[in-house]
Every structure is written in structure tokens, then in C-alpha cells.
N, C-alpha and C positions, 0 to 999 in steps of 0.2 A: 471443429468444436461447435456444439449447438449454442444458440443464443439464449437458451433458457436451461435452468437446472431444476430437476424435479426433486423436491424435498418432501417426501411423504404425501404426495398428491398436490402439493402447492408448487406452482411454477414460479421461480424467481429469476429475474434477469441476471445473466452471468456477471455483468459488471458490478451489480450490487454485492454479489458473493465475493468477488475479488476485492472490492473496496472494503468490505468488513474484514477480510483476511489481512489486508494491507495496514489496517489501523493499528493493531498491536505491534506489528513489525516497525511501523513508523515511531510509535511511542518508545520502543526499545532503542531504536537508532538515535532518537532525540536524547534519551537518557545517557547513552554512551558518549555522544558528542558533548553533552553538557559536562559530564564527569571528566572528559578528556580536555576540557577547556577550549573547545573549538568555537564556542559562542563569543569569545573575545574578539574574533575577527569578523563577526557577522554584524552588518549594519542594521538590519531590520529582522529581528528574530521571528516574528509572525510570518513574514513573507518567506523566510528561509524554511520554516517548518512546513508551510504549504507546498513549497517547491520540493522539499524532501519527500513529502507524502505522495505527490504526483509522480516522482521518480520511482518510488517503491511500488506504487500501484501499477505503473507501466511495466516494471520488472516482473511483478506478480502475474500480470496478464500475459506477458511474453513467455514466461516460464510455463504457465498453464497451457498456452498454445503449443509449445513443443512437447510437453509431457503427456497431455491428454489427447486421446484420439479424436 
């Protein structure tokens, strides 16, 4: 995988693209966890949200590494 993605002549860092993709996925996961009542067991919701985002970002990057040439 290349380190940059060409978007109509503008080169963007790949991590920036994956981070933008991971943001709505993280918001969806937070909404589902909040609706399911999982935040009752969370000590610090902001740290939990950040860790959840980092995990989703890592999964997005790993998935992109395996699927993209």
C-alpha cells in the first residue's frame, strides 16, 4: 500500500484518510454502546471513547492493508 492517496491531484496521507473513515464508524459504535447500556460499566467515558476510536482506526488500517494492493 502506498503512503499517500491521490484525490483528484491532491495527495493525502493514507492515515488521514483512514482516520476520517474511522470517525463515523466510531460514532456509530458509541451510539450502539450507549443505547445498549454499556456505559454504565465505564469509569471514564472520554477515555473509553478515545480508546474505542483508536481500536476502530487500527482495525480500519489493518483491513485496508489486507484488502488494498
